[in-house]
N, C-alpha and C positions, 0 to 999 in steps of 0.2 A: 167636644167630640163625643158622639154617641157611644154607648156601651157596645153595640154591634160592630162599629168600626174598630174599636180597640181590640175586640176578639179577633177580627179579621187580620189586623196587623200582626198580632202575636202568632197566629197560625202561619202567616207568610214567612215570618222569621224562622220558626221551627222547621218549615219545609226547606228553606235555603240552607240552614245548618246541617240538616240531615243529608241533603244532596251533596254538600261539600265533603262531609265525612265519608260518604260512600265513594266519591271520586278519589279522595286521598288514599283510601284503603286499596282501591284498584291499582293506583299508580305505584304504590309501594310494594306490590306483589303479595298481598295478603292471601290467605287460603281461599277467600271467596272471589278473588280476582278473575273476571271473565266468566263467572258461573252464573247462569240464569237461575231464576227462582225455581226451586224444586230439584235442581241438578246437584250432583255430588261435588264437593270441593276438589279443586285440582291438586294432585299430590305435589309436595315439595321435593325438588331434585336435590339429593345429597350424596356425597361420597362417604363411604363407610370404612371402618377398620375393625379388626378383631382384637378382643382383649387377649393379650398373649402373656405367657409366663416366660421370663427371660432372666439371665444372670445380671445382677446389679453389683457393681464394685464400689466399695467405699475407698476413695482415693484422697491423697493429699499431694499438692504440688509444691515444688521447691526449686531453688536455683543452686547450682553447684559448679565446682571447678575440677578438672581432671588432673590426676597425678600419675606419673609413671610408676610402675611396680618397683623399680629401682632407678635412682637418678643421682648422678654424681658429676662433679667437675673434675676433669682429668688434669692432674698436676704431676710434675716430676718430683721425685724424692730427693734429687740432687740438683745442685746449681751447675750451670754450664751453658755452652753454646749449642743451639739446635743445628744438627747437620743433616737431618732427614725427617720428613713427615710422610708417613706411609698410609694415610687414610684419605678417603674422599668424603667431603661433607654429605650427610644424608644417607650414607650407606650403612648396612648392617655388618657388624664385625663379630667374630667369635671370641669366646673367653680365651685369654692368653695371647691374642693376636697383637703383633707389634704395631704401635701407633706412631711413635717418634723415637729418635735416637739423638743422644747428646755426644759431643766430642769426648772420647774416652782414651786418648793416647796416654795420658798420665796414669790413669787407673790401670791400663794394661801393663805398663811398666811396674807399677806398684805390686801387681799380682805376681809378675815374674820374680821380682826381688823377694817378696815374701815366701814364695815357693823355694827359692834357693836357700834362704835362711832356715826354713823349716827342715830342708834336706840336710843341711850342715848340722843342725841340732839333733836330728835323728841319727846320723852316723856317729856323732860323739856319744850319744846315749847308748848305742849298741856296743861300742868299744868299752864303755865303762861297765856295762852289765857283764861283758865277757871277762873283764878283769876281776869283777866282784865275785864271780864264781870261783876264782882261784885265790880269793882273799888278797889280791894285790892292790886294792883300792878301797878307800874308806866308803862306808855306806852313805855318809853325808854328801860326799862328792856325787854319788849316783843320784841322790835326791835332788841336788842342785841342777844336774843335767836334765832330769825329768821335768822339773819346773821350767827350765829354759825351753825345752821342746814344746811344752804346753803353751807357752807364751807365743812362740813363733807360729804355732798352729792356729791360735786364736787370731793373731794379726792377719794370717792368710785368709781366714774366713771373713774377716772384716773388710779387707780390700776387695775380695771377690764379691761381697754383697754390694759394695759401693760401685763396682763395675757393672753388676747386673742392674742396679737401679738407674743407670744411665740409658737403659732401654725401657721406654714407657710402654706398658702393655695394658690391654683391656682386662679389668678384673672380672667382668661377666659379659655375656653376649648382649648386644643391644645396638641401637642406632646412634651414630656419632653426629654431633652438631657441626657448627661452623668452625673453621680454623681461627684461633685467636692469636696465633703467632705465625711468623714466617721463618723459613730456613735462614740461619745466620743470627737470629735473635738470641739474646742471652736471657735465660729463665732461671727462676729459683723456686722454692717450695710454695710461694704465694702466687705464682703465675699460672693462669688457667690456659691450658693448651687447646682444649675443646671440651665438649660435654658428652656424656654417654647416658642414654635412657633405655631401659628395658620396657618396651611397649607391648609385649605379648599379652599383657593384661593391664587394663587401665583402672585405676582407682579414682572414684569421684566422691568428693566431700561436699556435704550440704547440711543445712540446718532445718529443723522441724520444730514447730511450736510445742511447748511443754504439755499441752492438753493431749497430745498423741503419744506421750512417753510410754504408757502402758500398752498401747496398741502396736508398737513397732517391735519386731523380733528378728533375730538372726535368720537368714535364709529367705526372707521375704523378697519377692521379685520387684524390680524397678524397671522403668523404661525411660530412656534419656533421648533428647533431641537437641540439635544444634542448628543455628541459622546457616552454618557452613555446609551442611548436608541436608538439603531439603528432601522431604518425603522419605526420610530414612529414620528408623527408630532402632536404638541400641538397647538390648536387654541385658540385665545383670541381676545380682542379688546382694543383699546386705551382709557385710562381713563383720562390721564393728559398730557398736553403739556406745557413745560416750557416757561415762558414769556421772557427769556433772551437767547441770543446767545453768546457762549463763544468766546471772542475776539481772543484767541490764536488758538483754533482748528477750528473756524468758523462753529461750530455745535451746536445743541440745544438738550436738553434732552427730551425724551418721555417715558412715563410710560404706560404699558399695564397690564391687568389682565388676568390670565389664570385659568379656573376652574381646581381644583385639588382634587376632592372628594375622590379619592382613595389614596391620600397623596403620590403619586409617586414622585413628584418633591420636592427636598429639597430647603432650602434657600442657597444662595451663589453659585449656579451652573452657569457655563458659558454656554451660548446658542447662536445659530445663529438665527437671526430673519429675516423673509421675510415680508415686509409690502406692501400690495397692495394699490397703490395710486388711480388707476382708471382702469376701464375695458371698452372695446368697441369691436364691431364686425368689422372684416376686412377680405379681401381676402388674402389667404396665399397659398404658394407653398412650396414644399420641397427645402431646401437649395441646395441640390445636383443638382437640375434641372436648376439652374441659371448659365449662362455663363457670367463671369465678364471680362471686359477689362478696360483699363485705363480711358475711357470716358463714358462707358455706361454698362448697364446690359441687358441681353436678355435671352429668352427661346425659345425652339423649340416647337411650337404648332402643334399637330398632327391632321390633318383633311383629311378624305378620304385616309388614308394610305400614306399621304405625310407630310413632315416636312416643316413648315413655320417659318422662323426666326422672332420673335416678340420682339421689344425693349420695356422694362418695366421700371417703376420707383419703387424702393424699399423703404420700410419704416422700421418699427420696426422689430427686430429679436426676435425670441423665440427659444426654444430648438428644433433644427432640422427643423424649418420652418421660413419663412420670409414673411413679409407683402408686398403685391403688391398694390401700390397706383394707378397705371394706366397701361394700356396696355393689360389687360386680363379681361375675364368675368367669372363669377362663372359657374362651370360645364365643362369648356374647358379641353381638355386632353393635357398634355405636356410630353415631354420626360425627363426621369430621368437618364437613362444610355445610353451609346453609343454616347454621345455628341461629342466625338472626331472624329467620322466617319460621322457625319451628316453635310449636307450642305443644304442651302435653296433649296427646291424642291426635296430633296432626298426621294426615296420610302422607307417606313418603314414597319415593321411587329412587332406588340406588343407581348410581351411574359410575362409570369407570373414571379413575383420576385422570385429569387433563395431562396430556404430554407436553412438556415444556417446549416452546418454540426454539429452534436453533438460531443462534445469533446471526444477524446479517453480516455479509462479508464487509470488511472495512473499505470505505471509500478512499479515493486518492487524498482527500483533505485530511481524514483521520490518520492515514498512514504517514503523511508528511509531518503531522503534528506529533505523532509518537516517536518519530526518528529525530526530531529536533533536539 
């Protein structure tokens, strides 16, 4: 093959490669796409956002369990047969309100007998004291009668206390639980009649890793959520910090209180806790605006309808946004979309963010499937 033919074949190959590259650049939406020679490049359409200063919170998440402010099992101090239950499960009772009564016929008789004995001892003592004033009785006899009176008085107080204990009362205001016994049942000091919880304030106990020990303080605010109450957050504050760290879990216990005036939260409920350790102001940008490589992070700053690549230093991340420690100023405009087509110096045109399409109404097929 002659040298001229060889040069012709090489020129043809170069022409084909150049044409293919030009076609590929146009199909991928390059800055020169659709532009005739001598014309300006078509601007890249981008959505923009403003570099904003906002409050960032340093938070830690934990799981906890609720506790009543006060919680006890209601038992009788005396043994006997239940003759009356005067509460309804789940209702609120006041301090001192009667919850149950035991059969007390024997105790009533004992009180009457003790009162009669004390009255008899009292009269004997009064006669002896009158005789002692005229020296008609020995002082030792008066002392014996005084001791006898004191003994009968003590016995009366004892049987009166036994009678009072056969009426079971609420020691504090709270919500009563289920009935654990029925009328006619025999109970003793170990028998649980019901439960009583003071739920006007709920305490929640949770554990936090030891690395946060120095950052947790009394009075810090918490927010708690539960699967039982969707879209509702309960606010409270830390009241107690344990003085020990568990050597196995390397965590320490924290207790917070949550107001519960409507008695919504019960004791023993599992809850997720968000604890805010600190808050500060910082410059932030949307996460979608950041271009990440192995070595650095950068954004495209939009000035005078042109894109400028700016290297930035990232900090704390929040939901949908990220802190910028350096490289940007408050109020600057940055590109959020179209980043794949942007280059340093590219001409841009800002557009409004797209409005999400409303979902189509469910078809009969999808409705039936959902109700199956």
